[in-house]
N, CA, C and O atoms as a GROMACS GRO file, in nm:
protein
  608
    1MET      N    1  13.813   8.862   8.176
    1MET     CA    2  13.812   8.892   8.318
    1MET      C    3  13.806   8.761   8.396
    1MET      O    4  13.726   8.673   8.365
    2MET      N    5  13.890   8.748   8.496
    2MET     CA    6  13.895   8.624   8.574
    2MET      C    7  13.786   8.625   8.681
    2MET      O    8  13.754   8.730   8.737
    3GLY      N    9  13.730   8.507   8.708
    3GLY     CA   10  13.627   8.493   8.810
    3GLY      C   11  13.686   8.494   8.950
    3GLY      O   12  13.807   8.478   8.969
    4LYS      N   13  13.601   8.512   9.045
    4LYS     CA   14  13.642   8.511   9.186
    4LYS      C   15  13.689   8.371   9.225
    4LYS      O   16  13.628   8.272   9.186
    5ALA      N   17  13.798   8.364   9.301
    5ALA     CA   18  13.849   8.234   9.348
    5ALA      C   19  13.751   8.174   9.449
    5ALA      O   20  13.694   8.245   9.532
    6ALA      N   21  13.734   8.046   9.440
    6ALA     CA   22  13.644   7.976   9.532
    6ALA      C   23  13.705   7.974   9.672
    6ALA      O   24  13.826   7.961   9.688
    7THR      N   25  13.620   7.985   9.771
    7THR     CA   26  13.666   7.978   9.910
    7THR      C   27  13.673   7.832   9.952
    7THR      O   28  13.617   7.744   9.886
    8PHE      N   29  13.742   7.807  10.062
    8PHE     CA   30  13.752   7.672  10.116
    8PHE      C   31  13.614   7.614  10.141
    8PHE      O   32  13.588   7.498  10.109
    9GLU      N   33  13.526   7.695  10.199
    9GLU     CA   34  13.391   7.648  10.232
    9GLU      C   35  13.310   7.614  10.106
    9GLU      O   36  13.225   7.526  10.110
   10GLU      N   37  13.337   7.684   9.996
   10GLU     CA   38  13.267   7.653   9.871
   10GLU      C   39  13.319   7.522   9.811
   10GLU      O   40  13.242   7.443   9.756
   11LEU      N   41  13.450   7.501   9.822
   11LEU     CA   42  13.509   7.379   9.767
   11LEU      C   43  13.483   7.258   9.856
   11LEU      O   44  13.465   7.146   9.807
   12PHE      N   45  13.481   7.281   9.987
   12PHE     CA   46  13.461   7.174  10.084
   12PHE      C   47  13.348   7.211  10.179
   12PHE      O   48  13.374   7.246  10.294
   13PRO      N   49  13.223   7.203  10.132
   13PRO     CA   50  13.112   7.239  10.220
   13PRO      C   51  13.104   7.143  10.339
   13PRO      O   52  13.149   7.029  10.330
   14PRO      N   53  13.046   7.189  10.450
   14PRO     CA   54  13.038   7.103  10.569
   14PRO      C   55  12.956   6.977  10.540
   14PRO      O   56  12.853   6.981  10.473
   15ILE      N   57  13.006   6.866  10.591
   15ILE     CA   58  12.936   6.740  10.569
   15ILE      C   59  12.855   6.702  10.692
   15ILE      O   60  12.885   6.743  10.804
   16ASP      N   61  12.755   6.622  10.667
   16ASP     CA   62  12.676   6.561  10.774
   16ASP      C   63  12.743   6.426  10.798
   16ASP      O   64  12.720   6.331  10.724
   17GLU      N   65  12.826   6.418  10.902
   17GLU     CA   66  12.907   6.298  10.924
   17GLU      C   67  12.822   6.174  10.946
   17GLU      O   68  12.850   6.069  10.890
   18LYS      N   69  12.716   6.184  11.028
   18LYS     CA   70  12.634   6.066  11.056
   18LYS      C   71  12.568   6.012  10.930
   18LYS      O   72  12.567   5.892  10.906
   19ARG      N   73  12.512   6.102  10.850
   19ARG     CA   74  12.447   6.058  10.726
   19ARG      C   75  12.549   6.010  10.622
   19ARG      O   76  12.521   5.917  10.546
   20THR      N   77  12.666   6.072  10.619
   20THR     CA   78  12.770   6.026  10.528
   20THR      C   79  12.816   5.886  10.567
   20THR      O   80  12.833   5.800  10.480
   21ILE      N   81  12.836   5.862  10.696
   21ILE     CA   82  12.878   5.730  10.743
   21ILE      C   83  12.775   5.625  10.703
   21ILE      O   84  12.811   5.517  10.656
   22LYS      N   85  12.646   5.655  10.721
   22LYS     CA   86  12.541   5.561  10.680
   22LYS      C   87  12.543   5.537  10.529
   22LYS      O   88  12.523   5.425  10.483
   23ASN      N   89  12.568   5.643  10.452
   23ASN     CA   90  12.573   5.631  10.307
   23ASN      C   91  12.690   5.542  10.264
   23ASN      O   92  12.675   5.458  10.176
   24VAL      N   93  12.806   5.562  10.325
   24VAL     CA   94  12.924   5.481  10.292
   24VAL      C   95  12.901   5.335  10.334
   24VAL      O   96  12.938   5.243  10.261
   25GLN      N   97  12.841   5.314  10.452
   25GLN     CA   98  12.811   5.177  10.495
   25GLN      C   99  12.720   5.108  10.394
   25GLN      O  100  12.741   4.992  10.360
   26HIS      N  101  12.619   5.180  10.347
   26HIS     CA  102  12.527   5.123  10.248
   26HIS      C  103  12.604   5.090  10.119
   26HIS      O  104  12.587   4.983  10.062
   27PHE      N  105  12.687   5.183  10.076
   27PHE     CA  106  12.766   5.160   9.954
   27PHE      C  107  12.853   5.036   9.968
   27PHE      O  108  12.854   4.950   9.880
   28LEU      N  109  12.926   5.027  10.079
   28LEU     CA  110  13.020   4.916  10.096
   28LEU      C  111  12.951   4.782  10.126
   28LEU      O  112  13.003   4.677  10.087
   29SER      N  113  12.838   4.785  10.193
   29SER     CA  114  12.772   4.659  10.228
   29SER      C  115  12.669   4.614  10.126
   29SER      O  116  12.636   4.495  10.122
   30ARG      N  117  12.617   4.703  10.043
   30ARG     CA  118  12.515   4.665   9.944
   30ARG      C  119  12.564   4.683   9.800
   30ARG      O  120  12.561   4.589   9.721
   31THR      N  121  12.609   4.805   9.767
   31THR     CA  122  12.647   4.834   9.628
   31THR      C  123  12.773   4.759   9.588
   31THR      O  124  12.776   4.696   9.482
   32LEU      N  125  12.878   4.765   9.670
   32LEU     CA  126  13.004   4.701   9.634
   32LEU      C  127  12.988   4.551   9.611
   32LEU      O  128  13.038   4.501   9.509
   33PRO      N  129  12.921   4.476   9.700
   33PRO     CA  130  12.904   4.332   9.671
   33PRO      C  131  12.829   4.305   9.540
   33PRO      O  132  12.861   4.212   9.467
   34GLN      N  133  12.729   4.388   9.512
   34GLN     CA  134  12.655   4.373   9.386
   34GLN      C  135  12.748   4.399   9.267
   34GLN      O  136  12.744   4.326   9.169
   35MET      N  137  12.830   4.502   9.276
   35MET     CA  138  12.921   4.534   9.167
   35MET      C  139  13.030   4.428   9.151
   35MET      O  140  13.075   4.402   9.040
   36ILE      N  141  13.071   4.366   9.261
   36ILE     CA  142  13.167   4.256   9.252
   36ILE      C  143  13.106   4.141   9.173
   36ILE      O  144  13.170   4.083   9.086
   37ARG      N  145  12.978   4.109   9.204
   37ARG     CA  146  12.910   4.002   9.130
   37ARG      C  147  12.896   4.036   8.982
   37ARG      O  148  12.925   3.953   8.896
   38VAL      N  149  12.853   4.159   8.951
   38VAL     CA  150  12.832   4.201   8.813
   38VAL      C  151  12.965   4.202   8.737
   38VAL      O  152  12.968   4.170   8.618
   39SER      N  153  13.073   4.240   8.805
   39SER     CA  154  13.203   4.249   8.738
   39SER      C  155  13.259   4.114   8.699
   39SER      O  156  13.345   4.104   8.612
   40GLY      N  157  13.210   4.009   8.764
   40GLY     CA  158  13.261   3.875   8.735
   40GLY      C  159  13.384   3.838   8.815
   40GLY      O  160  13.444   3.733   8.792
   41HIS      N  161  13.422   3.923   8.909
   41HIS     CA  162  13.537   3.896   8.994
   41HIS      C  163  13.491   3.834   9.125
   41HIS      O  164  13.373   3.839   9.160
   42SER      N  165  13.585   3.775   9.195
   42SER     CA  166  13.558   3.725   9.330
   42SER      C  167  13.632   3.814   9.429
   42SER      O  168  13.718   3.893   9.390
   43VAL      N  169  13.598   3.802   9.556
   43VAL     CA  170  13.667   3.879   9.659
   43VAL      C  171  13.815   3.843   9.659
   43VAL      O  172  13.899   3.930   9.685
   44ALA      N  173  13.850   3.718   9.631
   44ALA     CA  174  13.991   3.677   9.625
   44ALA      C  175  14.064   3.754   9.515
   44ALA      O  176  14.180   3.792   9.533
   45ASP      N  177  13.997   3.777   9.401
   45ASP     CA  178  14.057   3.855   9.293
   45ASP      C  179  14.090   3.996   9.340
   45ASP      O  180  14.194   4.052   9.305
   46LEU      N  181  14.001   4.053   9.420
   46LEU     CA  182  14.015   4.192   9.463
   46LEU      C  183  14.134   4.210   9.555
   46LEU      O  184  14.198   4.315   9.553
   47ARG      N  185  14.163   4.111   9.634
   47ARG     CA  186  14.269   4.124   9.732
   47ARG      C  187  14.406   4.097   9.671
   47ARG      O  188  14.508   4.118   9.737
   48SER      N  189  14.409   4.050   9.546
   48SER     CA  190  14.538   4.025   9.482
   48SER      C  191  14.577   4.148   9.399
   48SER      O  192  14.489   4.216   9.346
   49PRO      N  193  14.705   4.177   9.388
   49PRO     CA  194  14.748   4.295   9.314
   49PRO      C  195  14.730   4.284   9.163
   49PRO      O  196  14.752   4.382   9.092
   50SER      N  197  14.690   4.167   9.112
   50SER     CA  198  14.682   4.147   8.968
   50SER      C  199  14.550   4.190   8.906
   50SER      O  200  14.534   4.181   8.784
   51MET      N  201  14.454   4.236   8.987
   51MET     CA  202  14.326   4.277   8.928
   51MET      C  203  14.349   4.397   8.837
   51MET      O  204  14.393   4.502   8.883
   52ASP      N  205  14.319   4.381   8.709
   52ASP     CA  206  14.347   4.488   8.614
   52ASP      C  207  14.222   4.565   8.573
   52ASP      O  208  14.233   4.666   8.504
   53GLY      N  209  14.104   4.519   8.613
   53GLY     CA  210  13.982   4.590   8.578
   53GLY      C  211  13.933   4.564   8.438
   53GLY      O  212  13.839   4.628   8.392
   54MET      N  213  13.995   4.472   8.368
   54MET     CA  214  13.955   4.442   8.231
   54MET      C  215  13.866   4.318   8.230
   54MET      O  216  13.891   4.222   8.302
   55PRO      N  217  13.761   4.321   8.146
   55PRO     CA  218  13.674   4.204   8.140
   55PRO      C  219  13.749   4.084   8.084
   55PRO      O  220  13.835   4.099   7.997
   56LYS      N  221  13.716   3.967   8.134
   56LYS     CA  222  13.786   3.846   8.093
   56LYS      C  223  13.725   3.786   7.966
   56LYS      O  224  13.796   3.722   7.889
   57SER      N  225  13.598   3.807   7.944
   57SER     CA  226  13.536   3.762   7.821
   57SER      C  227  13.415   3.850   7.793
   57SER      O  228  13.353   3.902   7.885
   58ALA      N  229  13.383   3.865   7.667
   58ALA     CA  230  13.269   3.947   7.628
   58ALA      C  231  13.148   3.858   7.605
   58ALA      O  232  13.154   3.766   7.523
   59PRO      N  233  13.038   3.884   7.677
   59PRO     CA  234  12.918   3.803   7.654
   59PRO      C  235  12.862   3.829   7.515
   59PRO      O  236  12.875   3.939   7.461
   60ALA      N  237  12.801   3.728   7.458
   60ALA     CA  238  12.744   3.741   7.324
   60ALA      C  239  12.592   3.731   7.331
   60ALA      O  240  12.536   3.686   7.431
   61GLY      N  241  12.526   3.775   7.223
   61GLY     CA  242  12.382   3.763   7.216
   61GLY      C  243  12.314   3.897   7.228
   61GLY      O  244  12.379   4.002   7.226
   62ASN      N  245  12.180   3.893   7.240
   62ASN     CA  246  12.102   4.016   7.252
   62ASN      C  247  12.142   4.093   7.377
   62ASN      O  248  12.162   4.035   7.484
   63GLY      N  249  12.153   4.223   7.362
   63GLY     CA  250  12.188   4.307   7.476
   63GLY      C  251  12.333   4.296   7.518
   63GLY      O  252  12.370   4.340   7.627
   64ALA      N  253  12.416   4.236   7.433
   64ALA     CA  254  12.557   4.215   7.470
   64ALA      C  255  12.626   4.347   7.500
   64ALA      O  256  12.704   4.356   7.595
   65GLU      N  257  12.599   4.450   7.421
   65GLU     CA  258  12.663   4.579   7.442
   65GLU      C  259  12.625   4.638   7.578
   65GLU      O  260  12.710   4.692   7.650
   66GLU      N  261  12.498   4.626   7.614
   66GLU     CA  262  12.452   4.676   7.744
   66GLU      C  263  12.516   4.598   7.858
   66GLU      O  264  12.556   4.657   7.959
   67ARG      N  265  12.526   4.467   7.844
   67ARG     CA  266  12.590   4.385   7.949
   67ARG      C  267  12.738   4.420   7.963
   67ARG      O  268  12.790   4.427   8.074
   68ILE      N  269  12.805   4.442   7.851
   68ILE     CA  270  12.946   4.479   7.855
   68ILE      C  271  12.962   4.614   7.925
   68ILE      O  272  13.052   4.631   8.007
   69THR      N  273  12.876   4.708   7.891
   69THR     CA  274  12.882   4.841   7.954
   69THR      C  275  12.859   4.830   8.104
   69THR      O  276  12.931   4.891   8.183
   70ARG      N  277  12.758   4.751   8.145
   70ARG     CA  278  12.732   4.731   8.289
   70ARG      C  279  12.852   4.667   8.358
   70ARG      O  280  12.891   4.708   8.468
   71ARG      N  281  12.909   4.566   8.294
   71ARG     CA  282  13.024   4.498   8.353
   71ARG      C  283  13.142   4.593   8.368
   71ARG      O  284  13.208   4.595   8.472
   72LEU      N  285  13.169   4.672   8.265
   72LEU     CA  286  13.281   4.766   8.271
   72LEU      C  287  13.260   4.871   8.380
   72LEU      O  288  13.353   4.906   8.452
   73TYR      N  289  13.137   4.921   8.392
   73TYR     CA  290  13.108   5.019   8.497
   73TYR      C  291  13.122   4.954   8.634
   73TYR      O  292  13.179   5.014   8.726
   74ALA      N  293  13.070   4.832   8.649
   74ALA     CA  294  13.084   4.761   8.777
   74ALA      C  295  13.231   4.741   8.810
   74ALA      O  296  13.271   4.757   8.925
   75GLU      N  297  13.312   4.706   8.711
   75GLU     CA  298  13.454   4.688   8.735
   75GLU      C  299  13.522   4.817   8.779
   75GLU      O  300  13.612   4.815   8.863
   76GLN      N  301  13.478   4.930   8.723
   76GLN     CA  302  13.535   5.059   8.765
   76GLN      C  303  13.498   5.090   8.910
   76GLN      O  304  13.582   5.138   8.986
   77ILE      N  305  13.375   5.061   8.949
   77ILE     CA  306  13.334   5.083   9.088
   77ILE      C  307  13.418   4.997   9.182
   77ILE      O  308  13.465   5.045   9.285
   78VAL      N  309  13.436   4.871   9.147
   78VAL     CA  310  13.515   4.779   9.230
   78VAL      C  311  13.660   4.828   9.237
   78VAL      O  312  13.718   4.836   9.345
   79LYS      N  313  13.718   4.858   9.123
   79LYS     CA  314  13.857   4.902   9.118
   79LYS      C  315  13.877   5.030   9.199
   79LYS      O  316  13.972   5.040   9.277
   80GLN      N  317  13.788   5.127   9.183
   80GLN     CA  318  13.800   5.253   9.257
   80GLN      C  319  13.778   5.232   9.406
   80GLN      O  320  13.836   5.304   9.488
   81SER      N  321  13.695   5.136   9.444
   81SER     CA  322  13.674   5.104   9.586
   81SER      C  323  13.802   5.051   9.648
   81SER      O  324  13.837   5.089   9.759
   82ILE      N  325  13.871   4.963   9.576
   82ILE     CA  326  13.997   4.907   9.626
   82ILE      C  327  14.103   5.017   9.636
   82ILE      O  328  14.176   5.024   9.735
   83ILE      N  329  14.110   5.101   9.535
   83ILE     CA  330  14.205   5.213   9.537
   83ILE      C  331  14.176   5.304   9.656
   83ILE      O  332  14.268   5.346   9.726
   84ALA      N  333  14.047   5.335   9.679
   84ALA     CA  334  14.009   5.421   9.791
   84ALA      C  335  14.049   5.358   9.924
   84ALA      O  336  14.103   5.427  10.011
   85MET      N  337  14.023   5.229   9.940
   85MET     CA  338  14.062   5.161  10.064
   85MET      C  339  14.213   5.170  10.084
   85MET      O  340  14.260   5.192  10.196
   86ASN      N  341  14.289   5.154   9.976
   86ASN     CA  342  14.434   5.158   9.986
   86ASN      C  343  14.489   5.298  10.016
   86ASN      O  344  14.603   5.312  10.059
   87HIS      N  345  14.408   5.400   9.994
   87HIS     CA  346  14.450   5.537  10.025
   87HIS      C  347  14.419   5.577  10.170
   87HIS      O  348  14.459   5.684  10.214
   88CYS      N  349  14.350   5.493  10.242
   88CYS     CA  350  14.318   5.521  10.382
   88CYS      C  351  14.437   5.486  10.470
   88CYS      O  352  14.527   5.412  10.429
   89ASP      N  353  14.437   5.540  10.592
   89ASP     CA  354  14.540   5.505  10.690
   89ASP      C  355  14.540   5.355  10.713
   89ASP      O  356  14.440   5.288  10.688
   90HIS      N  357  14.653   5.302  10.760
   90HIS     CA  358  14.667   5.157  10.779
   90HIS      C  359  14.556   5.099  10.867
   90HIS      O  360  14.496   4.998  10.830
   91ASN      N  361  14.527   5.161  10.981
   91ASN     CA  362  14.422   5.108  11.070
   91ASN      C  363  14.287   5.105  11.000
   91ASN      O  364  14.210   5.011  11.016
   92CYS      N  365  14.260   5.209  10.922
   92CYS     CA  366  14.132   5.215  10.850
   92CYS      C  367  14.128   5.111  10.738
   92CYS      O  368  14.024   5.050  10.714
   93GLN      N  369  14.241   5.092  10.669
   93GLN     CA  370  14.248   4.988  10.566
   93GLN      C  371  14.214   4.852  10.624
   93GLN      O  372  14.139   4.774  10.565
   94GLU      N  373  14.270   4.825  10.741
   94GLU     CA  374  14.249   4.696  10.806
   94GLU      C  375  14.101   4.675  10.837
   94GLU      O  376  14.047   4.567  10.813
   95ILE      N  377  14.036   4.777  10.890
   95ILE     CA  378  13.893   4.768  10.922
   95ILE      C  379  13.811   4.748  10.796
   95ILE      O  380  13.728   4.657  10.790
   96LEU      N  381  13.834   4.830  10.694
   96LEU     CA  382  13.757   4.820  10.570
   96LEU      C  383  13.778   4.685  10.501
   96LEU      O  384  13.682   4.626  10.451
   97ASP      N  385  13.901   4.638  10.499
   97ASP     CA  386  13.932   4.508  10.439
   97ASP      C  387  13.859   4.396  10.512
   97ASP      O  388  13.795   4.311  10.449
   98GLN      N  389  13.870   4.395  10.644
   98GLN     CA  390  13.807   4.288  10.720
   98GLN      C  391  13.655   4.290  10.708
   98GLN      O  392  13.592   4.186  10.689
   99LEU      N  393  13.596   4.408  10.717
   99LEU     CA  394  13.450   4.417  10.713
   99LEU      C  395  13.392   4.391  10.574
   99LEU      O  396  13.295   4.316  10.560
  100TYR      N  397  13.451   4.453  10.472
  100TYR     CA  398  13.385   4.455  10.342
  100TYR      C  399  13.448   4.366  10.236
  100TYR      O  400  13.388   4.343  10.131
  101LEU      N  401  13.568   4.315  10.262
  101LEU     CA  402  13.627   4.220  10.167
  101LEU      C  403  13.639   4.080  10.226
  101LEU      O  404  13.627   3.981  10.153
  102GLN      N  405  13.662   4.071  10.357
  102GLN     CA  406  13.675   3.940  10.419
  102GLN      C  407  13.546   3.892  10.485
  102GLN      O  408  13.535   3.775  10.521
  103GLY      N  409  13.448   3.981  10.501
  103GLY     CA  410  13.319   3.941  10.556
  103GLY      C  411  13.317   3.925  10.708
  103GLY      O  412  13.230   3.856  10.761
  104TYR      N  413  13.411   3.987  10.777
  104TYR     CA  414  13.411   3.982  10.924
  104TYR      C  415  13.291   4.059  10.978
  104TYR      O  416  13.244   4.155  10.917
  105SER      N  417  13.243   4.017  11.094
  105SER     CA  418  13.144   4.095  11.166
  105SER      C  419  13.218   4.208  11.238
  105SER      O  420  13.340   4.205  11.248
  106ASP      N  421  13.143   4.307  11.287
  106ASP     CA  422  13.206   4.414  11.365
  106ASP      C  423  13.281   4.356  11.484
  106ASP      O  424  13.393   4.398  11.514
  107THR      N  425  13.218   4.262  11.553
  107THR     CA  426  13.281   4.203  11.673
  107THR      C  427  13.411   4.132  11.636
  107THR      O  428  13.513   4.151  11.704
  108MET      N  429  13.409   4.051  11.530
  108MET     CA  430  13.531   3.982  11.486
  108MET      C  431  13.640   4.084  11.452
  108MET      O  432  13.757   4.062  11.479
  109CYS      N  433  13.599   4.194  11.392
  109CYS     CA  434  13.694   4.296  11.349
  109CYS      C  435  13.760   4.363  11.469
  109CYS      O  436  13.883   4.366  11.477
  110TYR      N  437  13.681   4.416  11.562
  110TYR     CA  438  13.745   4.488  11.672
  110TYR      C  439  13.819   4.397  11.768
  110TYR      O  440  13.920   4.438  11.826
  111VAL      N  441  13.772   4.276  11.788
  111VAL     CA  442  13.845   4.181  11.873
  111VAL      C  443  13.976   4.140  11.805
  111VAL      O  444  14.080   4.135  11.870
  112GLY      N  445  13.970   4.110  11.675
  112GLY     CA  446  14.088   4.067  11.602
  112GLY      C  447  14.196   4.173  11.596
  112GLY      O  448  14.315   4.142  11.603
  113ILE      N  449  14.154   4.299  11.581
  113ILE     CA  450  14.251   4.408  11.573
  113ILE      C  451  14.301   4.447  11.712
  113ILE      O  452  14.414   4.493  11.728
  114GLY      N  453  14.215   4.428  11.813
  114GLY     CA  454  14.256   4.460  11.949
  114GLY      C  455  14.199   4.589  12.003
  114GLY      O  456  14.251   4.644  12.100
  115TYR      N  457  14.093   4.641  11.941
  115TYR     CA  458  14.027   4.760  11.992
  115TYR      C  459  13.920   4.721  12.093
  115TYR      O  460  13.866   4.611  12.088
  116SER      N  461  13.890   4.813  12.183
  116SER     CA  462  13.773   4.792  12.268
  116SER      C  463  13.650   4.821  12.182
  116SER      O  464  13.660   4.885  12.078
  117LYS      N  465  13.536   4.772  12.227
  117LYS     CA  466  13.412   4.795  12.153
  117LYS      C  467  13.387   4.944  12.135
  117LYS      O  468  13.350   4.988  12.026
  118SER      N  469  13.408   5.023  12.241
  118SER     CA  470  13.381   5.167  12.232
  118SER      C  471  13.484   5.236  12.142
  118SER      O  472  13.446   5.325  12.065
  119GLN      N  473  13.612   5.199  12.150
  119GLN     CA  474  13.713   5.258  12.060
  119GLN      C  475  13.673   5.233  11.914
  119GLN      O  476  13.683   5.323  11.830
  120TYR      N  477  13.630   5.112  11.888
  120TYR     CA  478  13.596   5.072  11.751
  120TYR      C  479  13.475   5.150  11.699
  120TYR      O  480  13.482   5.211  11.592
  121PHE      N  481  13.364   5.146  11.774
  121PHE     CA  482  13.241   5.208  11.726
  121PHE      C  483  13.240   5.360  11.738
  121PHE      O  484  13.181   5.429  11.655
  122ASP      N  485  13.306   5.413  11.841
  122ASP     CA  486  13.304   5.557  11.862
  122ASP      C  487  13.410   5.631  11.783
  122ASP      O  488  13.395   5.750  11.756
  123HIS      N  489  13.518   5.562  11.745
  123HIS     CA  490  13.625   5.631  11.674
  123HIS      C  491  13.665   5.564  11.543
  123HIS      O  492  13.647   5.621  11.435
  124TRP      N  493  13.721   5.442  11.552
  124TRP     CA  494  13.788   5.384  11.437
  124TRP      C  495  13.698   5.351  11.319
  124TRP      O  496  13.734   5.382  11.205
  125LYS      N  497  13.584   5.290  11.342
  125LYS     CA  498  13.498   5.257  11.228
  125LYS      C  499  13.445   5.383  11.160
  125LYS      O  500  13.449   5.391  11.037
  126PRO      N  501  13.395   5.484  11.235
  126PRO     CA  502  13.353   5.607  11.166
  126PRO      C  503  13.468   5.675  11.090
  126PRO      O  504  13.446   5.724  10.979
  127VAL      N  505  13.588   5.677  11.147
  127VAL     CA  506  13.703   5.737  11.079
  127VAL      C  507  13.731   5.661  10.949
  127VAL      O  508  13.757   5.723  10.846
  128ALA      N  509  13.727   5.528  10.954
  128ALA     CA  510  13.753   5.448  10.834
  128ALA      C  511  13.651   5.477  10.725
  128ALA      O  512  13.687   5.491  10.608
  129LEU      N  513  13.525   5.487  10.761
  129LEU     CA  514  13.420   5.513  10.663
  129LEU      C  515  13.433   5.653  10.604
  129LEU      O  516  13.412   5.671  10.484
  130LEU      N  517  13.466   5.751  10.686
  130LEU     CA  518  13.485   5.888  10.636
  130LEU      C  519  13.609   5.898  10.547
  130LEU      O  520  13.608   5.968  10.446
  131GLN      N  521  13.716   5.827  10.585
  131GLN     CA  522  13.835   5.826  10.499
  131GLN      C  523  13.805   5.762  10.365
  131GLN      O  524  13.854   5.808  10.261
  132PHE      N  525  13.724   5.657  10.366
  132PHE     CA  526  13.685   5.595  10.239
  132PHE      C  527  13.611   5.696  10.153
  132PHE      O  528  13.639   5.708  10.034
  133ALA      N  529  13.516   5.770  10.211
  133ALA     CA  530  13.440   5.870  10.136
  133ALA      C  531  13.534   5.975  10.076
  133ALA      O  532  13.514   6.018   9.963
  134GLU      N  533  13.635   6.016  10.152
  134GLU     CA  534  13.732   6.114  10.103
  134GLU      C  535  13.814   6.059   9.987
  134GLU      O  536  13.851   6.133   9.896
  135SER      N  537  13.843   5.931   9.989
  135SER     CA  538  13.933   5.869   9.892
  135SER      C  539  13.864   5.816   9.768
  135SER      O  540  13.929   5.796   9.665
  136TYR      N  541  13.734   5.792   9.774
  136TYR     CA  542  13.661   5.732   9.662
  136TYR      C  543  13.634   5.840   9.557
  136TYR      O  544  13.567   5.939   9.586
  137MET      N  545  13.686   5.822   9.438
  137MET     CA  546  13.682   5.928   9.338
  137MET      C  547  13.580   5.909   9.227
  137MET      O  548  13.564   5.999   9.143
  138LEU      N  549  13.510   5.799   9.223
  138LEU     CA  550  13.416   5.776   9.113
  138LEU      C  551  13.284   5.850   9.134
  138LEU      O  552  13.224   5.899   9.039
  139ASP      N  553  13.241   5.859   9.258
  139ASP     CA  554  13.119   5.930   9.295
  139ASP      C  555  13.144   6.004   9.425
  139ASP      O  556  13.239   5.973   9.498
  140ASP      N  557  13.060   6.102   9.454
  140ASP     CA  558  13.070   6.175   9.581
  140ASP      C  559  12.979   6.104   9.681
  140ASP      O  560  12.857   6.107   9.668
  141LEU      N  561  13.039   6.041   9.780
  141LEU     CA  562  12.963   5.967   9.881
  141LEU      C  563  12.923   6.053  10.001
  141LEU      O  564  12.851   6.008  10.090
  142PHE      N  565  12.972   6.178  10.003
  142PHE     CA  566  12.939   6.266  10.115
  142PHE      C  567  12.794   6.312  10.110
  142PHE      O  568  12.738   6.334  10.002
  143ILE      N  569  12.735   6.325  10.226
  143ILE     CA  570  12.606   6.391  10.241
  143ILE      C  571  12.638   6.525  10.308
  143ILE      O  572  12.696   6.529  10.416
  144TYR      N  573  12.600   6.632  10.243
  144TYR     CA  574  12.635   6.765  10.292
  144TYR      C  575  12.527   6.820  10.383
  144TYR      O  576  12.408   6.790  10.368
  145GLN      N  577  12.572   6.902  10.477
  145GLN     CA  578  12.478   6.967  10.568
  145GLN      C  579  12.392   7.064  10.488
  145GLN      O  580  12.436   7.122  10.388
  146ASN      N  581  12.268   7.078  10.533
  146ASN     CA  582  12.176   7.173  10.472
  146ASN      C  583  12.227   7.312  10.507
  146ASN      O  584  12.232   7.349  10.625
  147ARG      N  585  12.264   7.389  10.407
  147ARG     CA  586  12.323   7.521  10.431
  147ARG      C  587  12.229   7.615  10.506
  147ARG      O  588  12.275   7.704  10.577
  148THR      N  589  12.099   7.597  10.491
  148THR     CA  590  12.008   7.684  10.564
  148THR      C  591  12.008   7.652  10.712
  148THR      O  592  11.982   7.738  10.795
  149GLN      N  593  12.037   7.524  10.745
  149GLN     CA  594  12.042   7.486  10.886
  149GLN      C  595  12.170   7.534  10.953
  149GLN      O  596  12.170   7.561  11.073
  150THR      N  597  12.279   7.544  10.877
  150THR     CA  598  12.407   7.584  10.936
  150THR      C  599  12.427   7.735  10.933
  150THR      O  600  12.524   7.786  10.988
  151GLY      N  601  12.336   7.805  10.867
  151GLY     CA  602  12.346   7.950  10.861
  151GLY      C  603  12.437   7.999  10.750
  151GLY      O  604  12.470   8.117  10.747
  152LEU      N  605  12.480   7.911  10.660
  152LEU     CA  606  12.567   7.952  10.550
  152LEU      C  607  12.485   7.997  10.433
  152LEU      O  608  12.540   8.036  10.330
   0.00000   0.00000   0.00000
């Protein structure tokens, strides 16, 4: 006997946009830089199309297997982050690249792209962060609304 088909709401529960945006900002500003360091890559490596996600050398000694596993996992996080950024709209890619790969400040980013401060903070940056959450496939970065609060 076949089970009941899932509804749209079951597959895509409502998200808490503000908390999701904060979660993605934390991921991109704290976790991603740490994973870049652990992976052994530089930001310049990430921006070139030749990054293959493969370790360049295997560390030797005690705990070598654990270090290799950590490095491989870090490389997957970095690789999937770049893929997710590349799946975002062009404007969002530009914002994410400047902020999280080039190290621009918010002000440098919106002035350089040509947005007003309010356009950038009220629309474009939140859209970029939410698009990243939609595109990142290694983990679920969304924070979902409490179903009891929404009446679902």
